[in-house]
C-alpha positions in Angstrom: 27.8 7.8 36.8 28.4 10.4 39.4 26.8 13.8 39.6 28.7 16.7 41.0 26.6 18.7 43.5 25.7 22.1 42.4 25.9 24.9 44.9 22.9 27.2 44.8 22.9 30.4 46.8 19.8 30.7 48.8 18.5 34.3 48.5 16.0 36.1 50.5 14.1 37.3 47.5 10.7 37.8 49.1 9.6 41.3 49.9 7.4 39.8 52.6 10.5 38.9 54.6 11.6 42.5 54.5 8.2 43.7 55.5 8.0 41.3 58.4 11.5 42.2 59.6 10.9 46.0 59.3 7.5 45.8 61.2 9.0 43.5 63.9 12.0 45.9 64.3 9.7 49.0 64.6 7.3 47.3 67.0 10.1 46.0 69.3 11.9 49.3 69.4 8.7 51.2 70.0 7.7 49.0 72.8 11.1 49.2 74.4 11.3 52.9 74.2 7.8 53.3 75.5 8.5 51.1 78.5 11.6 53.1 79.3 9.7 56.4 78.9 6.9 55.2 81.2 9.4 53.9 83.8 11.5 57.1 84.1 9.7 60.0 85.9 9.8 63.5 84.6 12.4 64.6 87.3 14.6 61.5 88.2 16.7 63.2 90.9 16.8 60.1 93.0 17.7 57.3 90.7 17.3 54.5 93.3 13.7 55.5 94.2 12.1 55.2 90.8 14.3 52.3 89.7 13.2 50.2 92.7 9.6 50.6 91.7 9.9 50.2 87.9 12.9 47.9 87.5 10.7 45.2 85.9 9.6 47.4 83.0 13.2 48.7 82.5 14.4 45.1 82.5 11.8 44.0 79.9 12.7 47.1 77.7 16.4 46.3 77.8 15.8 42.6 77.0 13.7 43.5 73.9 16.5 45.7 72.4 18.7 42.8 71.1 15.7 41.3 69.3 14.9 44.6 67.7 18.6 44.8 66.6 18.4 41.3 65.0 15.1 42.2 63.2 16.8 45.4 61.9 19.8 43.4 60.6 17.4 40.9 59.0 15.5 43.8 57.3 18.7 45.4 56.0 19.9 42.0 54.7 16.7 41.4 52.8 16.7 44.9 51.4 20.4 44.6 50.3 19.6 41.2 48.7 16.7 42.7 46.8 18.8 45.6 45.5 21.5 43.2 44.3 24.4 44.6 42.4 22.5 47.7 41.4 22.4 49.2 44.9 25.9 48.4 45.8 27.8 50.9 43.7 29.7 53.0 46.2 32.6 54.0 43.9 34.1 57.4 43.1 33.0 59.7 40.3 35.7 58.5 37.8 34.6 54.9 37.9 32.3 53.5 35.2 29.7 52.5 37.9 29.3 56.1 39.0 28.5 57.2 35.4 24.7 57.6 35.2 24.7 56.2 31.6 26.4 53.0 32.8 24.1 52.8 35.8 21.0 52.8 33.6 22.6 50.0 31.6 23.3 48.0 34.7 19.7 48.6 35.9 18.4 47.3 32.6 20.7 44.2 32.9 19.5 43.6 36.4 15.8 43.9 35.7 16.0 41.6 32.6 18.0 38.9 34.5 16.2 39.1 37.9 12.9 40.7 37.1 11.6 43.9 38.7 
């Protein structure tokens, strides 16, 4: 007696994951922009002079940006997963999905099958 394996799609359904990713993104981006702003003087005529003194902070700021980008993509992925098929209707006005009456039916279907 053999059982066929069932494939179950793992979904990021927790709103906590979106909250963590959004907060992480905003903190990393804010820290990065603040470090760059602190490092650059008000009148940076001589780029070499201020960059020699503050290169460490600029390097840290530039190294934080990829992690902020990853957190942003994680946030967008969780939000997109939470919206499901309801939030993905990007069709023209002649399509049935763009009709407000059909959209309200789709929203009702989604909330009954996935919960609110």
